[in-house]
Phi, psi and omega in degrees: 000135182289128183283349182290352181253025183260004184280099187281339175298317179288317186301320190245030183300328183264005182252134174282165179299322178299315181295323178294319179296323178292319178298322180301311181288331176294312180290327178298321177290326178290343181288347181251102183306318182294320180292319179297318179297318179295318182294319179295317178297322178289322181297310181299319179298311186288327178290316179302321182267008174054048174295130190298332184274349189296320184302314181297315183294312182297318183293331180270359178235266183303315186298313182297329180283319191244356186233144180285323184170179179278337179228166175303318181292318178297323180290345184296336177297313176298319180303310185290324176297316179290322183293338175290347174255015181064041177236126180277167177236138176242103182301122180247098181290101198265061169253118186237155171083007179291153180228350189264148180299321180300321179294320180294321178297321180292322177295317179299320178293322178294322176295319177302315181294325176296321178296314177301320181292323185276346180301127180061021178245097187295347181284345180238091186284336179221160165244136184240150169213154176270130177305326180286354170279348182251354180186167186287140178301316183300323181286317176304321179295317178301314180296316183295328181266008174071023179282155177288145178255150172285167177299321179295321180291326177298316177298317179300315179297322176295329177285329174296314178300319178300321180296318176304312183294323180299314182286328179293319182291321178292318179301321179293314181300319184265002178058052180247146175267138182251134173249129176249120183293158176272159176232191179295153188299332184281351174242354185292325180300325177295318179297313178302321181299318179297311185292325179292337175280332184273328185302315180298337182274314188255357180239036180287324182264332179196169180286098178265322178257116182253117174277169178246134181239126185263111188277359171279356175270153176282163176065015181286324179292325176295319178300311180301316181298317182294315183286331176291317179300320179294318179294321177295320180296323187253006172060057167221172189250153179242143171229131180233128163274120182259121178235167175281307179140157192235000189234033187304307183298316179296322179295312183292324179293318179294319178299320177294316182298315184265005171060051169231160184299139180298134179275004186260144175304150186294332183204174183297321182300319179293323178293321178297317178296318180298318180297312181293327173294328175294320175302311179305315182300313184292323178290338176274355182230031184298342177293343186227334191239135171250152184233133169248114188263099184266102181202150173258010183269120186288324181295317178296319179296318179295327178294317176303315176301318178297317180294325178294321178295317179301324181273358184058041180269142174298153180302325180263031179305129193293344182267358183236123181232157179232147179207144173225165176284141176301132182093000182223151176049043175297337180296329178278306186298312184288327175294316178296318178298322179296338181250017169073020172283165181278081181261144179208163178243137168285116184249095177293151173208160182151168179295159181308310181300317184289331187271347180308313179303319176297317180296316180293326176296317178299314182298317180295314181297319181294330178285322186271334182283115185302122173091335186299308182296317179299322180295316178300315180297320181295317181293315179294320179298319179294324177289322178297320175292323178297317181295324176299318185292336184264356180290000000 
């Protein structure tokens, strides 16, 4: 672990001691998988059945730690607080699992409003959306697997493409950068196909549409090289948010069930190497590629800083960005912000009921990701001790 990210005074500058104590016990509970599993089951049950006390409990615990607010406007308080520390906010409209056309249209409109909100607002450096917010997973899957579509499905697919175009056109008009999140490997080819058709149109002058590449998958470096060569040949720019990946267990289970080779790296060490090789690739291709490094890994973040120094790039160099999830790894984000790097937080927002799937995913990931919860606890504990010593 890189020691440059150990300054807890900087990391928790915006947190009161009471907030830190609450966060400590929240992460402490996540350290116990059995308790987390029971808690998630109870949360989903009580929300589904609209128990009256749930909203207050969730808003004062998981919601307060990991979510900006129920609305974009409510979240603006967090946005301005972080921006005072040179940390941007990326609104993450956290509605998951929708299947209806009306819901997809509503999500598209919400992203349009986020674009309008972020225009000329330096506190919001990107606007992000999830592809499954714009269309059905089953249809993405059919396209990705090359299956034939019915006439109705063709019309539905055209509506999905239209939603992408709507937000891209508005982003171009308002000079806003778009980040498109990654999904599971079996629907990603359809998403990549849409974006690869839009990039030559909307990324001619700079990387406006940023795709996400998951480095825990195999063949990602080859994908980067192929798409970079295509961009150079056709004179447009690429932006990639580079992450390790979020669906490892699901990916391996599906590969086993359907009897195809797992698309996931064999172990964490291979994923880490792939991620760091991806960093190297982007820095070797800055004439065409920009990078947003979404990671909670301190060593990978330190490697990006090292590469920036080797290239003599200013800390706020416009092609290099860093990001972590709100409520996690503040030791990385706030340290970067304090030194004027392009740091930002993914800031989820939405109603309690809509955000529960996101919150339960966060809880599961914190339980399953080796070392993450322990690291959060150690940092919070160290800051609480530091504050005691200065009283």
